[in-house]
C-alpha positions, 0 to 999 in steps of 0.5 A: 588341138587335142583329139577331144578338141577336134571332136568337140569342134566337129560336134558344134559344126554338125549342130549348126549344119543340122540346124540349117537343114531343119530351118531350110526344110521348114521354110521350103514346106511353105512353098512345096506346091509351086516348087512341085509345079516348077519341077514337073513342068518339063514333063507336063510340057511333054504332054504327060502328068505324073501320078501317085500309085501308093497312099503315102506317095504324095506325103513322101514327095512332100518331104523329099522336095522340102528336104532337097530345097532345104538343103539348097537353102542351107548350102552356104551354112554347110559350106562355111562350116566345112571350110571353118573345120578345115581351116586350121590345117591351112596357111593364112593365104589358103584360108583367105582363098578358101573363104573367097571361093564361098560365093563362087560355090553357090553361083557355079552350082546354080548355073549348073542346076539351071543348065540341067533343068532348062537344057538337059531335062527337056531333051531327056524327058522328050526322048524318054516319052517318045521312045517306044511311045507308040507301043508302051504307054508312058505313065510316070510315078511322081516319086520316081520322077522327082528322084530322076530330076533331083539326081540330074540337077544335083550332079550337074550342079556339082560338076560345075564346081570343077573350075573353082576346085581346080583354081583353089588347088592350083593357087595352093600349089597342089596341082598345076596347069602342066599336070592337068594338061598332061592328064587330058586323055585320062580326063576325057575318059573319066568325063565320059564315064561321069556323063554316062552315069549322070545321063538318064538315057542311053542315047548319045544326044543326051550324053553329049549334052552332059559331056560337052560342058564338062569338057569345056569346064575341064579345059577352062580349069586347065587355063585357070590353073596355068594362070594362077598356079603358085608353088606351095611353100614347104612348112618349116619344121625343126627338131625343136617343134617336137620337143615338149616345152618343159624340156627345152630349157634343159641340156641333153 
């Protein structure tokens, strides 16, 4: 494909992605009220109620929640078109493996998001509500709370994709279990940094809640890489591949 062909294909893929986002957002707008009740439940269970302090806060929250849920609904379409755009540069068996990972992307993201919502958020919200609560009144604005929740849920969901990504790379022969195991010290440091960035609090309890599953996911991914690693076959290039067709029949 020429550069213009790649750009045209990219434009088509982007149109599909944007269309899926618009459709998902429009569907989510119908269910914003129950979605908001679900999102703020960890805060209400901690004995607090979010508030809006600006005249347009509720409108911005409405569209933020709609777009976020619309992106989740559109994720299968987005992932499919990303894979379709990448697939011409892959071997046939790599294309098959990549397509087979598509359901796993959704399942692992959902597991990570549910873990963040039901395990991490209640602990984090309870800690933040009680920290200096006898001195400072804890009044949370709805826009900041929504950003706080979506950041945690999204990044934990992304982190749970680690086994799938490493499994694909191992099957493609890009990384091996031996390489990953030799990298374990660096991996622990990186995971600790990521956990600190994701964790909304500075206490070690919440950081451990994030770090522990990431470590389990990493070493589980190492075991998967050992099990399914397959050396990548080199591509076969000859000098004829670089000779234009109109010159191949002429003697040099």
